[in-house]
C-alpha positions as CSV (number, residue, x, y, z in Angstrom):
1,M,40.3,32.5,-21.6
2,L,37.3,31.2,-24.0
3,D,37.4,27.6,-25.2
4,L,35.1,28.1,-28.2
5,F,33.0,30.1,-30.0
6,T,30.4,28.5,-32.8
7,I,27.5,29.8,-35.0
8,F,25.7,27.2,-36.8
9,S,22.3,26.4,-38.3
10,K,19.5,25.3,-36.2
11,G,19.2,22.5,-39.1
12,G,23.1,21.3,-38.1
13,I,25.1,23.0,-40.3
14,A,28.3,24.5,-38.8
15,L,28.9,28.1,-40.0
16,W,31.8,29.2,-38.4
17,C,34.2,28.2,-35.2
18,F,36.8,29.6,-33.1
19,Q,38.5,27.0,-31.3
20,S,41.5,28.2,-28.6
21,T,42.3,24.6,-27.3
22,S,42.6,21.6,-28.6
23,Q,40.0,20.0,-26.5
24,L,37.0,18.0,-28.2
25,F,34.0,20.2,-27.8
26,T,31.5,18.2,-30.1
27,P,30.2,16.1,-27.1
28,S,29.1,19.4,-25.3
29,V,27.6,21.0,-28.1
30,N,25.6,17.9,-28.8
31,A,24.4,17.7,-25.7
32,L,23.4,21.3,-25.5
33,I,21.4,20.7,-28.7
34,R,19.7,17.3,-27.5
35,S,18.9,18.6,-23.6
36,V,18.3,22.3,-24.3
37,I,17.3,23.1,-28.0
38,L,15.5,20.0,-29.0
39,Q,13.9,20.0,-25.7
40,E,12.4,23.4,-25.5
41,R,14.4,24.6,-22.6
42,T,15.6,27.5,-24.1
43,G,14.8,29.9,-21.2
44,V,17.9,29.8,-19.1
45,M,20.2,30.6,-22.1
46,S,23.2,28.7,-20.3
47,Y,23.9,24.9,-19.9
48,D,26.6,22.9,-18.0
49,H,28.2,19.9,-19.2
50,D,31.1,18.4,-17.5
51,S,33.4,21.0,-16.2
52,L,32.2,23.5,-19.3
53,R,29.5,26.2,-19.4
54,L,27.5,26.8,-22.7
55,Q,26.2,30.1,-23.1
56,Y,24.2,30.6,-26.3
57,K,21.9,33.1,-28.2
58,L,19.1,32.3,-30.8
59,D,18.3,34.2,-33.8
60,N,15.1,33.4,-34.9
61,E,15.0,35.3,-38.3
62,F,17.9,33.4,-39.8
63,D,17.7,30.0,-37.5
64,L,20.9,30.6,-36.1
65,V,22.5,29.5,-32.6
66,F,25.4,31.4,-31.1
67,V,27.1,29.1,-28.7
68,V,30.6,30.3,-26.5
69,A,31.9,27.8,-24.0
70,Y,34.3,28.4,-21.3
71,Q,35.5,26.9,-17.8
72,K,32.5,26.9,-15.4
73,I,34.9,27.8,-12.9
74,L,35.5,31.3,-14.3
75,K,33.4,34.2,-13.3
76,L,33.5,36.0,-17.0
77,S,31.2,39.4,-16.8
78,Y,31.7,40.1,-20.4
79,I,30.0,37.1,-22.2
80,D,26.9,38.6,-22.7
81,K,27.8,41.3,-24.1
82,L,30.1,39.5,-26.4
83,L,27.2,37.2,-27.5
84,S,25.1,40.3,-28.3
85,D,28.0,41.8,-30.4
86,V,29.1,38.8,-32.1
87,H,25.4,38.3,-33.3
88,L,25.0,41.7,-34.3
89,E,28.0,41.8,-36.5
90,F,27.5,38.4,-38.0
91,R,24.0,39.3,-39.3
92,D,25.1,42.7,-40.7
93,K,28.1,41.5,-42.3
94,Y,26.4,38.2,-44.0
95,K,22.8,39.5,-44.1
96,N,22.3,38.9,-47.5
97,Q,23.6,34.9,-47.7
98,L,21.5,34.4,-44.5
99,K,18.7,35.8,-46.3
100,N,19.0,33.2,-49.3
101,Q,20.0,30.7,-46.9
102,Q,23.5,30.2,-48.3
103,W,24.8,27.6,-45.7
104,I,27.7,26.4,-48.0
105,Y,29.7,29.9,-48.0
106,D,33.1,31.2,-47.0
107,Y,32.5,32.7,-43.3
108,N,36.4,32.4,-42.1
109,N,36.9,36.1,-43.0
110,F,34.9,36.5,-39.8
111,N,38.1,35.6,-37.7
112,D,39.1,39.2,-37.5
113,S,36.3,40.7,-36.8
114,Y,35.7,38.1,-33.7
115,K,38.8,38.9,-32.4
116,N,38.3,42.5,-32.3
117,I,35.0,42.2,-30.8
118,L,36.5,39.7,-28.4
119,T,39.1,42.3,-27.5
120,S,36.6,45.0,-26.5
121,A,34.4,43.1,-24.5
122,E,37.1,42.3,-22.4
123,Q,38.2,45.6,-22.0
124,W,34.6,46.4,-21.2
125,G,34.5,43.4,-18.5
126,L,37.8,44.9,-16.8
127,Q,36.4,48.3,-16.4
128,Q,33.1,47.1,-15.0
129,A,34.9,45.0,-12.4
130,K,37.2,48.4,-11.3
131,M,34.1,50.5,-10.9
132,P,32.5,50.8,-7.6
133,K,29.1,48.9,-6.7
134,Q,26.2,51.3,-7.8
135,M,23.4,51.7,-5.1
136,R,19.7,49.9,-5.8
137,T,17.9,52.2,-7.5
138,F,14.1,53.0,-6.0
139,D,12.4,50.4,-8.4
140,E,14.7,48.0,-7.3
141,S,13.8,48.4,-3.7
142,A,11.4,46.3,-1.5
143,K,9.6,49.8,-0.8
144,S,8.7,50.2,-4.2
145,K,6.8,47.0,-4.4
146,K,4.1,48.4,-1.9
147,T,1.1,49.7,-3.1
148,V,-0.5,52.9,-1.6
149,G,-3.5,50.8,-0.4
150,S,-1.1,49.1,1.9
151,M,0.0,52.1,3.6
152,I,-3.0,53.7,4.2
153,E,-4.0,53.4,7.9
154,R,-7.7,52.6,8.2
155,K,-10.2,53.0,11.0
156,D,-11.0,49.2,11.2
157,D,-6.6,48.7,11.6
158,K,-6.9,51.4,14.7
159,D,-10.0,49.1,16.3
160,D,-7.5,45.9,15.8
161,N,-4.8,47.4,16.9
162,K,-6.5,48.6,20.2
163,K,-8.0,45.3,21.1
164,A,-4.7,43.8,20.4
165,K,-3.2,46.6,23.0
166,L,-5.8,45.2,25.7
167,K,-5.8,41.7,25.2
168,A,-1.7,42.5,25.6
169,S,-2.4,45.0,28.8
170,P,-1.4,43.6,32.2
171,K,-4.4,42.2,34.3
172,S,-3.5,43.3,37.9
173,E,-4.3,47.0,38.7
174,K,-0.7,47.1,40.0
175,D,0.5,46.7,36.4
176,A,-2.3,49.0,35.3
177,D,-0.9,51.7,37.0
178,T,2.4,51.7,35.1
179,F,0.8,50.4,32.0
180,D,0.3,54.2,30.5
181,S,1.0,57.5,32.1
182,N,-2.2,59.0,30.2
183,G,-4.6,57.0,32.1
184,D,-6.3,56.3,28.8
185,A,-5.1,52.4,28.8
186,E,-6.3,52.2,32.6
187,M,-9.7,53.2,32.0
188,D,-10.3,50.8,29.0
189,L,-9.0,48.1,31.2
190,I,-11.7,48.7,33.7
191,Q,-14.3,49.3,31.3
192,L,-13.2,45.5,30.1
193,N,-13.3,44.2,33.4
194,K,-16.9,46.0,34.3
195,L,-18.2,43.7,31.0
196,K,-16.5,40.7,31.6
197,L,-18.0,40.6,35.6
198,A,-21.3,41.4,34.1
199,E,-21.3,38.4,32.0
200,K,-20.2,36.1,34.5
201,L,-23.0,37.4,36.6
202,K,-25.6,37.0,33.6
203,A,-24.1,33.4,33.5
204,V,-24.2,32.8,37.3
205,Q,-28.0,33.8,37.1
206,K,-28.9,31.9,34.1
207,K,-27.3,28.6,36.1
208,K,-29.5,29.5,39.1
209,T,-32.9,29.6,37.1
210,K,-32.5,26.4,35.5
211,T,-34.7,23.5,35.7
212,P,-33.2,20.5,38.0
213,K,-32.3,17.4,35.9
214,S,-34.0,14.3,35.8
215,P,-32.2,11.2,37.5
216,R,-29.8,9.7,35.3
217,T,-31.1,6.2,33.7
218,E,-28.3,3.5,33.4
219,K,-27.3,2.6,29.7
220,T,-27.6,-0.8,29.3
221,G,-24.2,-2.0,27.3
222,K,-23.4,-5.0,24.9
223,E,-23.7,-8.2,26.9
224,P,-20.7,-10.1,27.0
225,R,-20.1,-12.8,25.1
226,V,-20.8,-16.3,27.1
227,W,-17.8,-19.1,26.3
228,E,-18.8,-22.5,26.6
229,L,-16.5,-24.6,28.3
230,G,-14.8,-27.1,27.0
231,G,-14.7,-25.7,23.9
232,T,-12.7,-27.2,20.9
233,N,-10.7,-25.7,17.8
234,K,-13.9,-26.1,15.7
235,D,-15.4,-23.4,17.8
236,L,-12.6,-21.2,15.9
237,A,-14.1,-21.2,12.4
238,N,-17.3,-19.4,13.8
239,L,-14.8,-16.7,14.8
240,E,-13.8,-16.1,11.0
241,R,-15.8,-12.8,10.0
242,T,-14.1,-12.2,6.7
243,K,-15.8,-12.7,3.4
244,D,-13.0,-14.4,1.7
245,K,-11.6,-17.1,3.7
246,P,-8.1,-18.2,2.4
247,S,-9.1,-21.5,2.6
248,D,-11.6,-21.3,-0.3
249,A,-11.1,-18.1,-1.4
250,D,-10.5,-19.6,-4.9
251,D,-13.4,-21.5,-5.0
252,R,-15.5,-17.8,-4.0
253,I,-14.0,-15.6,-6.8
254,Q,-16.3,-14.6,-9.9
255,A,-13.7,-13.9,-12.7
256,N,-15.3,-10.9,-14.9
257,T,-14.7,-12.9,-18.2
258,A,-15.5,-9.4,-20.1
259,L,-12.1,-8.2,-19.2
260,I,-10.5,-11.1,-20.6
261,G,-8.5,-10.4,-24.0
262,K,-9.1,-6.8,-23.8
263,M,-5.4,-5.8,-22.9
264,I,-3.6,-8.0,-25.7
265,G,-0.9,-6.3,-27.7
266,E,0.4,-2.3,-27.3
267,I,-1.8,-0.3,-24.8
268,H,-4.0,2.0,-26.3
269,D,-3.6,6.1,-26.3
270,L,-5.7,8.2,-24.4
271,E,-8.7,9.5,-26.6
272,V,-9.8,13.0,-27.0
273,E,-12.7,14.2,-29.0
274,S,-11.9,16.8,-31.2
275,D,-13.4,18.9,-33.8
276,S,-11.5,19.4,-37.0
277,D,-13.3,21.9,-38.2
278,D,-12.3,24.7,-35.4
279,D,-9.5,26.8,-36.8
280,D,-8.1,27.3,-33.3
281,N,-8.0,23.8,-32.6
282,D,-10.1,23.9,-29.5
283,Y,-11.5,20.6,-28.7
284,M,-14.8,19.8,-27.7
285,H,-16.5,17.2,-25.5
286,N,-19.7,16.1,-26.0
287,D,-20.7,19.0,-27.5
288,T,-23.8,19.6,-29.7
289,P,-23.9,22.0,-33.0
290,V,-25.7,24.6,-30.6
291,M,-23.5,24.1,-28.0
292,K,-20.9,24.7,-30.1
293,K,-22.4,27.5,-31.2
294,E,-22.6,29.2,-27.8
295,S,-19.8,28.6,-26.8
296,Q,-18.0,30.1,-29.8
297,K,-20.4,33.3,-29.0
298,K,-19.3,33.3,-25.6
299,K,-15.6,33.2,-26.4
300,V,-16.4,36.6,-28.8
301,S,-18.2,38.1,-26.4
302,N,-15.7,37.5,-23.5
303,G,-12.6,37.6,-25.3
304,G,-10.9,34.7,-24.2
305,M,-7.3,34.0,-23.5
306,F,-5.7,35.9,-26.5
307,S,-8.9,38.4,-27.2
308,V,-6.6,41.4,-26.4
309,L,-4.1,40.5,-29.2
310,K,-6.5,39.8,-32.1
311,G,-5.3,42.7,-34.1
312,L,-3.4,41.4,-37.0
313,V,0.1,42.8,-37.7
314,S,2.2,43.1,-40.5
315,S,5.3,41.9,-41.8
316,K,7.5,42.9,-38.8
317,S,9.9,41.4,-36.4
318,L,8.5,40.8,-33.2
319,K,9.7,42.3,-29.9
320,T,9.5,41.4,-26.4
321,E,7.3,43.6,-25.8
322,D,4.7,42.6,-28.4
323,L,5.1,39.0,-26.7
324,E,4.7,40.1,-23.2
325,P,0.7,40.3,-22.9
326,A,0.1,37.0,-24.7
327,L,2.9,35.4,-22.3
328,E,1.5,36.6,-19.0
329,K,-2.2,35.3,-20.4
330,M,-0.2,32.0,-20.9
331,K,1.7,31.7,-17.5
332,D,-2.0,32.2,-15.9
333,L,-3.3,29.5,-18.1
334,L,-0.7,26.7,-17.5
335,I,-1.0,27.6,-13.5
336,A,-4.7,27.5,-13.8
337,K,-3.9,24.0,-15.5
338,N,-1.8,22.9,-12.9
339,V,1.5,23.0,-14.2
340,A,4.2,24.2,-11.5
341,S,4.4,27.8,-11.5
342,D,8.4,27.4,-11.7
343,I,8.0,25.5,-15.1
344,S,5.2,27.8,-16.3
345,I,7.9,30.8,-16.0
346,S,10.4,28.5,-17.5
347,L,7.9,27.7,-20.2
348,C,7.3,31.3,-21.5
349,D,10.8,32.2,-21.0
350,S,11.4,29.3,-23.7
351,V,8.8,30.9,-26.3
352,R,9.9,34.4,-25.7
353,T,13.5,33.4,-26.8
354,K,12.2,31.0,-29.5
355,L,10.0,33.9,-31.0
356,E,12.2,37.2,-30.3
357,G,13.2,38.5,-33.6
358,K,11.1,36.2,-35.8
359,I,9.3,38.1,-38.5
360,L,5.9,37.4,-39.0
361,G,3.7,37.3,-42.3
362,T,0.7,39.8,-43.2
363,F,-1.6,37.5,-42.1
364,Q,-0.5,36.2,-38.7
365,S,-1.5,37.4,-35.6
366,V,0.7,37.2,-32.4
367,A,-2.0,35.4,-30.7
368,S,-2.0,32.6,-32.7
369,T,2.1,32.0,-33.5
370,V,2.2,32.6,-29.6
371,K,-0.3,29.6,-29.1
372,S,0.9,27.5,-31.6
373,T,4.6,27.9,-30.5
374,L,3.5,26.8,-26.8
375,E,1.1,23.8,-28.0
376,D,4.5,22.6,-30.4
377,S,6.9,23.1,-27.6
378,L,4.5,21.1,-25.0
379,V,4.3,18.3,-27.5
380,Q,7.9,18.0,-27.9
381,I,8.4,18.3,-24.1
382,L,6.1,15.5,-23.5
383,S,7.3,13.3,-26.5
384,P,9.5,10.8,-25.1
385,K,13.3,11.3,-25.6
386,R,13.5,7.3,-26.1
387,R,10.9,4.6,-26.4
388,V,10.2,2.5,-23.5
389,D,9.1,-0.8,-25.1
390,I,8.0,-3.2,-22.0
391,L,7.0,-5.9,-24.4
392,R,10.0,-6.2,-26.8
393,D,12.0,-5.7,-23.7
394,A,10.3,-8.8,-21.8
395,Y,10.8,-10.9,-25.0
396,E,14.3,-10.0,-25.3
397,A,15.1,-11.2,-21.6
398,K,12.9,-14.4,-21.9
399,K,15.6,-15.2,-25.1
400,N,18.5,-14.7,-22.5
401,N,16.6,-17.1,-19.8
402,K,16.6,-14.2,-17.2
403,P,13.6,-12.5,-15.9
404,Y,12.5,-8.9,-17.1
405,V,12.2,-6.7,-13.7
406,M,10.6,-3.6,-12.8
407,S,10.4,-1.4,-9.8
408,F,8.1,0.5,-8.6
409,C,8.5,3.6,-6.3
410,G,6.6,6.7,-5.2
411,V,5.2,8.4,-2.0
412,N,2.4,7.2,0.0
413,G,-1.3,6.7,-1.0
414,V,-0.7,7.4,-4.9
415,G,-1.9,3.9,-6.4
416,K,1.5,1.9,-6.4
417,S,0.0,-1.7,-5.9
418,T,-3.0,-0.6,-7.8
419,N,-1.6,0.2,-11.0
420,L,1.4,-2.7,-10.6
421,A,-1.7,-5.1,-10.7
422,K,-3.0,-3.6,-13.6
423,I,0.4,-3.6,-15.4
424,C,0.6,-7.2,-14.1
425,F,-3.2,-7.9,-16.0
426,W,-1.6,-6.5,-19.4
427,L,1.4,-8.7,-19.2
428,I,-0.6,-11.8,-18.5
429,E,-2.5,-11.0,-21.5
430,N,0.5,-11.0,-23.3
431,N,1.2,-14.5,-22.2
432,F,3.7,-13.5,-19.8
433,R,4.4,-15.1,-16.4
434,V,4.6,-12.8,-13.3
435,L,6.2,-13.0,-10.1
436,I,5.0,-9.9,-7.8
437,A,7.7,-9.4,-5.0
438,A,6.1,-7.8,-1.9
439,C,9.0,-5.8,-0.8
440,D,6.8,-3.0,1.2
441,T,7.3,-4.5,4.5
442,F,6.2,-1.5,6.4
443,R,2.4,-0.5,5.7
444,A,0.1,-2.9,7.1
445,G,-2.0,-4.9,4.7
446,A,0.5,-4.3,2.2
447,V,1.2,-7.9,1.9
448,E,-2.4,-8.7,1.9
449,Q,-3.3,-6.6,-0.9
450,L,-1.3,-8.2,-3.5
451,R,-2.2,-11.5,-2.2
452,T,-6.0,-10.7,-3.2
453,H,-4.8,-9.5,-6.6
454,T,-2.7,-12.2,-7.1
455,R,-6.1,-14.7,-6.5
456,H,-8.0,-12.6,-8.8
457,L,-5.8,-12.2,-11.5
458,N,-5.0,-16.4,-11.4
459,A,-8.7,-16.4,-11.4
460,L,-9.1,-14.4,-15.0
461,H,-6.0,-17.0,-16.2
462,P,-6.4,-19.8,-14.6
463,A,-3.7,-22.0,-15.1
464,D,-5.8,-25.4,-16.9
465,K,-6.0,-22.2,-19.8
466,H,-1.9,-21.8,-19.9
467,G,-0.9,-25.3,-20.2
468,N,-1.2,-26.0,-16.1
469,Q,0.9,-22.9,-15.4
470,T,0.1,-20.4,-12.7
471,M,0.6,-17.0,-14.4
472,V,0.9,-14.8,-11.5
473,Q,2.7,-15.9,-8.1
474,L,3.7,-13.6,-4.9
475,F,6.8,-13.8,-3.2
476,E,6.4,-12.8,0.2
477,K,8.3,-12.8,3.4
478,G,6.0,-10.9,5.6
479,Y,6.9,-7.3,7.8
480,G,9.9,-5.8,9.3
481,K,12.2,-7.4,7.0
482,D,15.2,-6.1,4.6
483,A,13.4,-5.3,1.2
484,A,16.8,-5.4,-0.9
485,G,17.2,-8.8,0.3
486,I,13.4,-10.0,-0.6
487,A,13.7,-8.5,-4.1
488,M,17.1,-10.3,-4.6
489,E,15.5,-13.5,-3.5
490,A,12.5,-12.6,-5.4
491,I,14.7,-12.2,-8.7
492,R,16.7,-15.6,-8.1
493,F,13.7,-17.7,-7.5
494,A,11.9,-16.4,-11.0
495,K,15.3,-17.2,-12.7
496,D,15.3,-20.6,-11.3
497,S,11.4,-21.3,-11.8
498,R,11.6,-19.4,-15.5
499,I,9.4,-16.8,-14.7
500,D,9.3,-14.2,-17.4
501,I,8.9,-10.9,-15.3
502,V,9.3,-9.7,-11.6
503,L,7.2,-6.7,-10.1
504,I,9.0,-5.2,-7.2
505,D,6.3,-3.3,-5.1
506,T,8.2,-0.8,-2.9
507,A,6.7,0.7,0.3
508,G,5.5,4.4,-0.2
509,R,8.0,7.2,1.3
510,M,8.0,10.8,1.3
511,Q,11.0,12.6,-0.4
512,D,12.0,13.5,3.1
513,N,12.6,10.7,4.7
514,E,16.2,9.7,4.7
515,P,16.0,6.0,6.1
516,L,13.5,4.9,3.4
517,M,15.2,6.4,0.8
518,R,18.4,5.0,1.6
519,A,16.5,1.6,1.6
520,L,14.9,2.5,-1.8
521,A,18.7,3.5,-3.2
522,K,20.1,0.4,-1.7
523,L,17.3,-2.1,-3.1
524,I,17.9,-0.2,-6.7
525,K,21.9,-0.3,-6.4
526,V,22.2,-4.0,-5.3
527,N,19.3,-5.7,-7.8
528,E,19.6,-3.7,-11.0
529,P,16.0,-3.7,-12.3
530,D,15.8,-3.1,-16.0
531,L,13.0,-0.4,-15.4
532,V,12.8,2.1,-12.2
533,L,9.2,3.4,-12.7
534,F,8.0,6.5,-10.6
535,V,4.3,6.5,-9.6
536,G,2.7,9.6,-9.1
537,E,-0.7,11.3,-9.0
538,A,-2.1,13.5,-11.6
539,L,-3.5,16.1,-9.1
540,V,-0.2,17.2,-7.8
541,G,1.0,20.6,-9.1
542,N,4.0,22.0,-7.3
543,E,4.7,18.6,-5.1
544,A,5.4,17.1,-8.2
545,V,8.4,18.6,-8.8
546,D,9.6,18.5,-5.6
547,Q,9.1,15.0,-5.4
548,L,10.6,14.0,-8.3
549,V,13.9,16.3,-7.9
550,K,14.2,14.6,-4.4
551,F,13.8,11.1,-5.6
552,N,16.5,11.7,-8.0
553,R,18.9,13.4,-6.0
554,A,18.4,11.0,-2.9
555,L,18.9,7.8,-5.5
556,E,22.2,9.7,-6.6
557,D,23.3,10.8,-3.3
558,Y,22.8,7.4,-1.5
559,S,23.6,5.0,-4.2
560,N,27.5,5.5,-3.5
561,S,28.1,4.8,-7.1
562,S,30.1,7.0,-9.8
563,N,27.3,5.9,-12.2
564,P,23.9,5.9,-9.8
565,R,20.8,4.7,-11.1
566,T,17.7,7.2,-11.4
567,I,14.2,7.2,-12.3
568,D,13.6,5.6,-15.6
569,G,9.8,6.6,-16.1
570,I,7.2,7.9,-14.9
571,V,3.4,6.1,-14.2
572,L,0.4,9.0,-14.0
573,T,-2.4,7.8,-11.3
574,K,-5.6,8.8,-11.2
575,F,-5.9,11.0,-14.4
576,D,-9.9,10.2,-14.9
577,T,-10.1,12.6,-11.7
578,I,-8.9,16.0,-13.0
579,D,-10.8,17.0,-15.9
580,D,-8.6,19.2,-18.2
581,K,-5.9,20.0,-15.5
582,V,-3.8,18.1,-17.0
583,G,-0.5,19.9,-16.1
584,A,1.2,17.5,-13.7
585,A,1.9,15.5,-16.7
586,I,3.9,18.5,-17.9
587,S,5.7,19.0,-14.7
588,M,6.9,15.7,-14.3
589,T,8.5,15.1,-17.7
590,Y,9.8,18.6,-17.9
591,I,11.9,18.5,-14.3
592,T,13.2,14.8,-15.2
593,G,13.2,14.5,-19.2
594,Q,11.7,10.9,-19.1
595,P,8.8,9.5,-20.4
596,I,5.4,8.8,-18.8
597,V,5.1,5.0,-19.7
598,F,1.6,4.2,-18.4
599,V,-1.5,6.2,-17.2
600,G,-3.9,5.2,-15.1
601,T,-7.7,6.1,-15.9
602,G,-10.2,4.0,-13.3
603,Q,-10.4,1.1,-11.0
604,T,-10.3,-1.8,-13.5
605,Y,-7.6,-3.9,-14.6
606,T,-8.3,-2.5,-18.0
607,D,-8.0,1.0,-17.0
608,L,-4.4,1.4,-17.9
609,K,-3.4,3.7,-21.0
610,T,-0.1,5.3,-22.7
611,L,-0.1,9.0,-22.9
612,N,-1.1,10.8,-26.0
613,A,1.0,13.9,-26.0
614,K,-1.5,15.6,-28.2
615,A,-4.5,15.0,-26.5
616,V,-2.9,16.3,-23.1
617,V,-1.9,19.6,-25.0
618,H,-5.2,20.2,-26.3
619,A,-6.6,19.5,-22.9
620,L,-4.1,22.0,-21.3
621,M,-5.1,25.0,-24.2
622,K,-8.5,24.7,-24.7
């Protein structure tokens, strides 16, 4: 019933393999390595690829991976036992070779041992299936989760219940007679009615004793405008109240020349000030030496995150109970730094799997080991699986005489149009001509906002400095039109006009809005942009996971395609407002596996950075 069982080192050397079918399993195992083990997602211990389910077990002492593969439609109860038994048998049998890392060794004599273990595990699974289902223990029940304090009835609770009963009691005397045979509730109701009557009498008495009001004076409102008879169209100019009139707006814009030339070439990374002398890699921000000493004293006095685990341990194998206190502290830290709770738990599980069974040296502490392992895992997660090089791809598209198309999507109010303008400025700085497609046909003022950005960008880079070529143009068709059709016309116009890059601005939409999500899927399917960017806020926590999951799911479900297009990258906005709560970057990258391409750090056109994975991890762990 099993298709594959293989054992290989973390360095990629296959030690032993048992295969029951002629099917090729290399793509499935490579997908497991690429998507799970290398991406620090080893907390779940199972992975589905096509029709197969792969379960695995890590041996951190000898750096081994044990993988079993079977058809996922099968319900096999003995897989965990099989993995555990094979793991122990293989370790015991080849302990000396594994200690010396003799990867080039004949491990084929393990076949007989494996067959015996498999037969024993299958028989155990059959016995478990025949056994009647056991009742839950008290510890597994919901009642065991209640505390003693929650079951104690206090005097305040009795008073609250009494008031609630009085409110729910009938108001009429007739109903009160039948309310309670004891008559206690009836007496309480009478007392309550007496109090209400006394309050009403007091209110009436106060009203009578008030002094009479002075006669009301009529307010004089705004005088109506008097329109002169026989007015002409020239009078309409006096009604224009805006500061920038469309007719002469270009003359009024004062270009901020200080911005010009700052975005040539690749975008700079985020910068984090660090202290290289700190052994624990604690990153200080503008701290003087005195402040640094005080903060270190405070850390020592208060204990810090890992103070309970400062004791050194001798050379021994780490167990779950050794790691549990540190992992609990770690989970609280991640959640406090805005990492989604589910992802925080998954990260802790991954670290536990990675460290369980590992041998620590004499001068290694559990705290430092856990912390460094988490930092490595977070850096690995934030490091992109593929490099998104927009300038290179845009030059390549320009050589092929076609525009490079980028589409921006996201929920309402996250800053899609603003960050689109920043990216547009960066592209102009690198001598690309840009066409902005105004495909937000729902939000009032969306087209006008892009029109203002277009005027400002052209003022910064006027046509006379670029061979009389307008660097930024706006393609608009007004409101209420089909966004996919506008984008298609914009791409066709850019190709005919030999414009280098098309930036498609879409309407903000909530992830649960089915009609708008269908429209977005249609736009992406019809126009096939080169890059689909999701714009999200750095302020969100658990909401980031929900947004990205549902956006990707909607793009897959509504595209009606066998190979649907999903999100290619992320633009993280408002990064300058979150201090060290940078957990949204972890949540978004972990849930999609896609890179964070840009980070918005302010309001000006130059406030655009690329993500520095180490900088984010340092801010997260301090």
